[in-house]
VMD Tcl script that draws the C-alpha trace (Angstrom):
set ca {
  {10.52 -7.02 -3.92}
  {7.15 -6.87 -5.44}
  {3.97 -5.95 -4.03}
  {1.07 -7.33 -5.10}
  {-1.99 -5.42 -3.80}
  {-5.92 -6.88 -4.74}
  {-8.84 -4.78 -4.74}
  {-12.51 -5.11 -6.58}
  {-13.70 -7.88 -3.90}
  {-17.43 -7.79 -2.65}
  {-20.71 -9.30 -2.15}
  {-22.76 -10.07 -5.22}
  {-25.83 -11.93 -5.93}
  {-25.58 -15.25 -8.05}
  {-25.76 -14.00 -11.96}
  {-23.62 -10.75 -11.16}
  {-20.61 -9.27 -12.18}
  {-17.42 -8.16 -10.24}
  {-14.22 -6.89 -11.92}
  {-11.26 -7.42 -9.38}
  {-7.64 -6.13 -9.59}
  {-4.60 -6.66 -8.87}
  {-1.79 -3.31 -8.38}
  {1.98 -4.33 -8.37}
  {4.56 -2.27 -7.00}
  {8.58 -2.06 -6.66}
  {11.11 -3.94 -8.55}
  {9.34 -5.54 -11.57}
  {10.42 -7.42 -14.61}
  {9.22 -7.67 -17.72}
  {8.57 -11.40 -18.45}
  {6.46 -12.03 -15.48}
  {3.39 -13.83 -15.62}
  {0.15 -13.12 -13.83}
  {-2.33 -15.66 -12.32}
  {-5.54 -15.38 -10.39}
  {-5.76 -18.30 -7.50}
  {-8.97 -18.56 -5.25}
  {-9.39 -20.87 -1.60}
  {-12.75 -21.47 -0.04}
  {-12.75 -21.62 3.63}
  {-11.27 -25.33 4.39}
  {-10.14 -26.00 0.61}
  {-7.07 -26.04 -1.16}
  {-5.97 -22.72 -2.98}
  {-6.31 -23.59 -6.72}
  {-5.76 -21.59 -10.12}
  {-8.33 -19.96 -11.84}
  {-6.92 -17.92 -14.82}
  {-3.52 -16.54 -15.74}
  {-2.21 -14.37 -18.26}
  {1.44 -14.04 -19.82}
  {2.62 -10.64 -19.13}
  {4.38 -9.57 -22.80}
  {3.27 -12.76 -24.68}
  {-0.92 -12.23 -24.35}
  {-1.51 -16.01 -24.07}
  {-4.67 -16.70 -21.32}
  {-5.27 -20.15 -19.46}
  {-8.63 -20.56 -17.34}
  {-9.77 -22.98 -15.07}
  {-12.21 -25.34 -16.43}
  {-14.91 -24.51 -13.82}
  {-14.39 -20.55 -15.06}
  {-14.54 -20.75 -19.17}
  {-16.37 -18.36 -20.22}
  {-17.65 -16.59 -17.31}
  {-14.14 -15.11 -16.57}
  {-11.56 -12.89 -18.53}
  {-8.28 -11.77 -17.26}
  {-6.63 -9.02 -18.79}
  {-3.84 -6.50 -18.17}
  {-3.19 -3.18 -18.61}
  {1.29 -3.02 -18.46}
  {1.63 0.56 -18.45}
  {-0.56 0.45 -14.87}
  {1.61 -2.70 -13.72}
  {-2.30 -3.76 -13.44}
  {-3.96 -7.46 -13.71}
  {-7.56 -7.71 -14.23}
  {-10.28 -10.82 -13.42}
  {-13.45 -9.87 -14.77}
  {-15.78 -12.21 -13.58}
  {-19.46 -12.60 -14.81}
  {-22.30 -14.90 -14.52}
  {-21.28 -15.58 -10.91}
  {-22.21 -18.62 -9.22}
  {-22.45 -19.31 -4.90}
  {-19.48 -21.83 -5.99}
  {-17.16 -18.97 -6.99}
  {-17.16 -17.81 -3.24}
  {-13.29 -17.46 -1.75}
  {-10.56 -15.30 -0.88}
  {-8.64 -14.33 -4.45}
  {-5.33 -14.03 -4.68}
  {-3.27 -12.46 -7.45}
  {0.11 -13.94 -7.99}
  {3.14 -13.46 -10.25}
  {6.21 -15.63 -11.29}
  {8.89 -15.25 -13.96}
  {8.00 -17.01 -17.16}
  {5.53 -18.86 -18.13}
  {1.89 -19.45 -16.86}
  {1.57 -21.79 -14.51}
  {-1.07 -23.34 -12.85}
  {0.39 -24.97 -9.03}
  {0.55 -22.34 -6.51}
  {4.10 -23.54 -5.93}
  {5.31 -21.93 -8.86}
  {4.53 -18.65 -8.18}
  {7.08 -15.93 -6.48}
  {4.94 -13.30 -5.32}
  {1.81 -12.90 -3.94}
  {-0.95 -10.72 -2.91}
  {-3.22 -10.59 0.33}
  {-6.08 -11.60 -1.38}
  {-9.66 -10.21 -1.67}
  {-12.68 -11.92 -0.53}
  {-15.66 -12.85 -2.63}
  {-19.11 -13.90 -1.79}
  {-22.03 -14.89 -4.09}
  {-24.99 -15.45 -2.22}
  {-27.86 -17.49 -3.85}
}
mol new
graphics top color blue
foreach p $ca { graphics top sphere $p radius 0.5 }
foreach p [lrange $ca 0 end-1] q [lrange $ca 1 end] { graphics top cylinder $p $q radius 0.2 }
display resetview
């Protein structure tokens, strides 16, 4: 139904910035919230940031608050994650996710997932 494709990951030094993009295609619905999750090797997938597609509401994990910004471009069916002041602890595979309804922080609440994009932050 809905395909999500992440891009923009890569290798960056601590203190640097990256912008991730998530492009949605296929069948879409007007009330989808979007979110970014990340998963480091051997760890559980964790919520990073979420945005209500139509409502303009955002929510961030405490670990990224003030450093990351989630935004949207509904005309392009794309959500972004601007990551500034990156730290080695931000190293993970970053996943885009979508669900009908409000922002949620549990991965089981999301219906659609991208394939992930690797972000590596070196010291």
